[in-house]
Chimera marker file (.cmm) of the C-alpha trace (Angstrom):
<marker_set name="trace">
<marker id="1" x="-25.780" y="54.050" z="-72.048" r="1" g="1" b="0" radius="0.5"/>
<marker id="2" x="-25.156" y="52.125" z="-68.876" r="1" g="1" b="0" radius="0.5"/>
<marker id="3" x="-23.367" y="48.807" z="-69.099" r="1" g="1" b="0" radius="0.5"/>
<marker id="4" x="-26.525" y="46.868" z="-68.063" r="1" g="1" b="0" radius="0.5"/>
<marker id="5" x="-28.660" y="48.530" z="-70.750" r="1" g="1" b="0" radius="0.5"/>
<marker id="6" x="-25.928" y="48.064" z="-73.364" r="1" g="1" b="0" radius="0.5"/>
<marker id="7" x="-25.571" y="44.368" z="-72.436" r="1" g="1" b="0" radius="0.5"/>
<marker id="8" x="-29.339" y="43.851" z="-72.551" r="1" g="1" b="0" radius="0.5"/>
<marker id="9" x="-29.591" y="45.565" z="-75.935" r="1" g="1" b="0" radius="0.5"/>
<marker id="10" x="-26.791" y="43.386" z="-77.306" r="1" g="1" b="0" radius="0.5"/>
<marker id="11" x="-28.385" y="40.214" z="-75.888" r="1" g="1" b="0" radius="0.5"/>
<marker id="12" x="-31.723" y="41.043" z="-77.541" r="1" g="1" b="0" radius="0.5"/>
<marker id="13" x="-29.961" y="41.678" z="-80.879" r="1" g="1" b="0" radius="0.5"/>
<marker id="14" x="-28.010" y="38.404" z="-80.616" r="1" g="1" b="0" radius="0.5"/>
<marker id="15" x="-31.150" y="36.434" z="-79.688" r="1" g="1" b="0" radius="0.5"/>
<marker id="16" x="-32.934" y="37.764" z="-82.774" r="1" g="1" b="0" radius="0.5"/>
<marker id="17" x="-29.969" y="36.909" z="-85.002" r="1" g="1" b="0" radius="0.5"/>
<marker id="18" x="-29.734" y="33.365" z="-83.625" r="1" g="1" b="0" radius="0.5"/>
<marker id="19" x="-33.489" y="32.823" z="-83.911" r="1" g="1" b="0" radius="0.5"/>
<marker id="20" x="-33.595" y="33.667" z="-87.633" r="1" g="1" b="0" radius="0.5"/>
<marker id="21" x="-31.840" y="30.632" z="-89.209" r="1" g="1" b="0" radius="0.5"/>
<marker id="22" x="-33.422" y="27.201" z="-89.194" r="1" g="1" b="0" radius="0.5"/>
<marker id="23" x="-30.593" y="24.713" z="-89.646" r="1" g="1" b="0" radius="0.5"/>
<marker id="24" x="-29.688" y="21.343" z="-88.128" r="1" g="1" b="0" radius="0.5"/>
<marker id="25" x="-26.248" y="22.649" z="-87.034" r="1" g="1" b="0" radius="0.5"/>
<marker id="26" x="-27.619" y="25.744" z="-85.280" r="1" g="1" b="0" radius="0.5"/>
<marker id="27" x="-29.384" y="25.411" z="-81.921" r="1" g="1" b="0" radius="0.5"/>
<marker id="28" x="-32.956" y="26.698" z="-81.988" r="1" g="1" b="0" radius="0.5"/>
<marker id="29" x="-33.809" y="29.799" z="-79.958" r="1" g="1" b="0" radius="0.5"/>
<marker id="30" x="-37.146" y="29.412" z="-78.184" r="1" g="1" b="0" radius="0.5"/>
<marker id="31" x="-37.326" y="32.807" z="-76.562" r="1" g="1" b="0" radius="0.5"/>
<marker id="32" x="-35.815" y="35.699" z="-74.699" r="1" g="1" b="0" radius="0.5"/>
<marker id="33" x="-37.007" y="36.361" z="-71.182" r="1" g="1" b="0" radius="0.5"/>
<marker id="34" x="-36.129" y="37.946" z="-67.883" r="1" g="1" b="0" radius="0.5"/>
<marker id="35" x="-36.070" y="36.283" z="-64.472" r="1" g="1" b="0" radius="0.5"/>
<marker id="36" x="-35.523" y="38.342" z="-61.328" r="1" g="1" b="0" radius="0.5"/>
<marker id="37" x="-33.583" y="40.952" z="-63.298" r="1" g="1" b="0" radius="0.5"/>
<marker id="38" x="-31.161" y="39.320" z="-65.753" r="1" g="1" b="0" radius="0.5"/>
<marker id="39" x="-32.146" y="38.561" z="-69.338" r="1" g="1" b="0" radius="0.5"/>
<marker id="40" x="-31.603" y="35.074" z="-70.715" r="1" g="1" b="0" radius="0.5"/>
<marker id="41" x="-31.959" y="33.270" z="-74.039" r="1" g="1" b="0" radius="0.5"/>
<marker id="42" x="-33.894" y="29.977" z="-73.970" r="1" g="1" b="0" radius="0.5"/>
<marker id="43" x="-32.241" y="27.669" z="-76.501" r="1" g="1" b="0" radius="0.5"/>
<marker id="44" x="-32.484" y="24.032" z="-77.535" r="1" g="1" b="0" radius="0.5"/>
<marker id="45" x="-30.283" y="21.730" z="-75.471" r="1" g="1" b="0" radius="0.5"/>
<marker id="46" x="-27.835" y="19.907" z="-77.719" r="1" g="1" b="0" radius="0.5"/>
<marker id="47" x="-26.202" y="17.063" z="-75.856" r="1" g="1" b="0" radius="0.5"/>
<marker id="48" x="-22.667" y="15.951" z="-76.564" r="1" g="1" b="0" radius="0.5"/>
<marker id="49" x="-19.086" y="16.921" z="-75.950" r="1" g="1" b="0" radius="0.5"/>
<marker id="50" x="-17.915" y="20.504" z="-76.105" r="1" g="1" b="0" radius="0.5"/>
<marker id="51" x="-15.885" y="20.875" z="-79.339" r="1" g="1" b="0" radius="0.5"/>
<marker id="52" x="-12.860" y="22.295" z="-77.515" r="1" g="1" b="0" radius="0.5"/>
<marker id="53" x="-12.893" y="19.334" z="-75.107" r="1" g="1" b="0" radius="0.5"/>
<marker id="54" x="-12.643" y="16.902" z="-78.028" r="1" g="1" b="0" radius="0.5"/>
<marker id="55" x="-9.712" y="18.861" z="-79.484" r="1" g="1" b="0" radius="0.5"/>
<marker id="56" x="-7.946" y="18.744" z="-76.093" r="1" g="1" b="0" radius="0.5"/>
<marker id="57" x="-8.346" y="14.955" z="-75.937" r="1" g="1" b="0" radius="0.5"/>
<marker id="58" x="-6.592" y="14.506" z="-79.294" r="1" g="1" b="0" radius="0.5"/>
<marker id="59" x="-3.401" y="16.265" z="-78.102" r="1" g="1" b="0" radius="0.5"/>
<link id1="1" id2="2" r="1" g="1" b="0" radius="0.2"/>
<link id1="2" id2="3" r="1" g="1" b="0" radius="0.2"/>
<link id1="3" id2="4" r="1" g="1" b="0" radius="0.2"/>
<link id1="4" id2="5" r="1" g="1" b="0" radius="0.2"/>
<link id1="5" id2="6" r="1" g="1" b="0" radius="0.2"/>
<link id1="6" id2="7" r="1" g="1" b="0" radius="0.2"/>
<link id1="7" id2="8" r="1" g="1" b="0" radius="0.2"/>
<link id1="8" id2="9" r="1" g="1" b="0" radius="0.2"/>
<link id1="9" id2="10" r="1" g="1" b="0" radius="0.2"/>
<link id1="10" id2="11" r="1" g="1" b="0" radius="0.2"/>
<link id1="11" id2="12" r="1" g="1" b="0" radius="0.2"/>
<link id1="12" id2="13" r="1" g="1" b="0" radius="0.2"/>
<link id1="13" id2="14" r="1" g="1" b="0" radius="0.2"/>
<link id1="14" id2="15" r="1" g="1" b="0" radius="0.2"/>
<link id1="15" id2="16" r="1" g="1" b="0" radius="0.2"/>
<link id1="16" id2="17" r="1" g="1" b="0" radius="0.2"/>
<link id1="17" id2="18" r="1" g="1" b="0" radius="0.2"/>
<link id1="18" id2="19" r="1" g="1" b="0" radius="0.2"/>
<link id1="19" id2="20" r="1" g="1" b="0" radius="0.2"/>
<link id1="20" id2="21" r="1" g="1" b="0" radius="0.2"/>
<link id1="21" id2="22" r="1" g="1" b="0" radius="0.2"/>
<link id1="22" id2="23" r="1" g="1" b="0" radius="0.2"/>
<link id1="23" id2="24" r="1" g="1" b="0" radius="0.2"/>
<link id1="24" id2="25" r="1" g="1" b="0" radius="0.2"/>
<link id1="25" id2="26" r="1" g="1" b="0" radius="0.2"/>
<link id1="26" id2="27" r="1" g="1" b="0" radius="0.2"/>
<link id1="27" id2="28" r="1" g="1" b="0" radius="0.2"/>
<link id1="28" id2="29" r="1" g="1" b="0" radius="0.2"/>
<link id1="29" id2="30" r="1" g="1" b="0" radius="0.2"/>
<link id1="30" id2="31" r="1" g="1" b="0" radius="0.2"/>
<link id1="31" id2="32" r="1" g="1" b="0" radius="0.2"/>
<link id1="32" id2="33" r="1" g="1" b="0" radius="0.2"/>
<link id1="33" id2="34" r="1" g="1" b="0" radius="0.2"/>
<link id1="34" id2="35" r="1" g="1" b="0" radius="0.2"/>
<link id1="35" id2="36" r="1" g="1" b="0" radius="0.2"/>
<link id1="36" id2="37" r="1" g="1" b="0" radius="0.2"/>
<link id1="37" id2="38" r="1" g="1" b="0" radius="0.2"/>
<link id1="38" id2="39" r="1" g="1" b="0" radius="0.2"/>
<link id1="39" id2="40" r="1" g="1" b="0" radius="0.2"/>
<link id1="40" id2="41" r="1" g="1" b="0" radius="0.2"/>
<link id1="41" id2="42" r="1" g="1" b="0" radius="0.2"/>
<link id1="42" id2="43" r="1" g="1" b="0" radius="0.2"/>
<link id1="43" id2="44" r="1" g="1" b="0" radius="0.2"/>
<link id1="44" id2="45" r="1" g="1" b="0" radius="0.2"/>
<link id1="45" id2="46" r="1" g="1" b="0" radius="0.2"/>
<link id1="46" id2="47" r="1" g="1" b="0" radius="0.2"/>
<link id1="47" id2="48" r="1" g="1" b="0" radius="0.2"/>
<link id1="48" id2="49" r="1" g="1" b="0" radius="0.2"/>
<link id1="49" id2="50" r="1" g="1" b="0" radius="0.2"/>
<link id1="50" id2="51" r="1" g="1" b="0" radius="0.2"/>
<link id1="51" id2="52" r="1" g="1" b="0" radius="0.2"/>
<link id1="52" id2="53" r="1" g="1" b="0" radius="0.2"/>
<link id1="53" id2="54" r="1" g="1" b="0" radius="0.2"/>
<link id1="54" id2="55" r="1" g="1" b="0" radius="0.2"/>
<link id1="55" id2="56" r="1" g="1" b="0" radius="0.2"/>
<link id1="56" id2="57" r="1" g="1" b="0" radius="0.2"/>
<link id1="57" id2="58" r="1" g="1" b="0" radius="0.2"/>
<link id1="58" id2="59" r="1" g="1" b="0" radius="0.2"/>
</marker_set>
């Protein structure tokens, strides 16, 4: 398998896995699509600080 096909296959598998649960602490997956070549996952935008950024501020 070429790297592009392998990456696309993995992205599709990950999108399906992330779309399955319905939980307040897991961002919703709205779809998987392609735009001018690359695949992308459309997910719910969750605003707030990145967890690693908060940890860095506490040091």
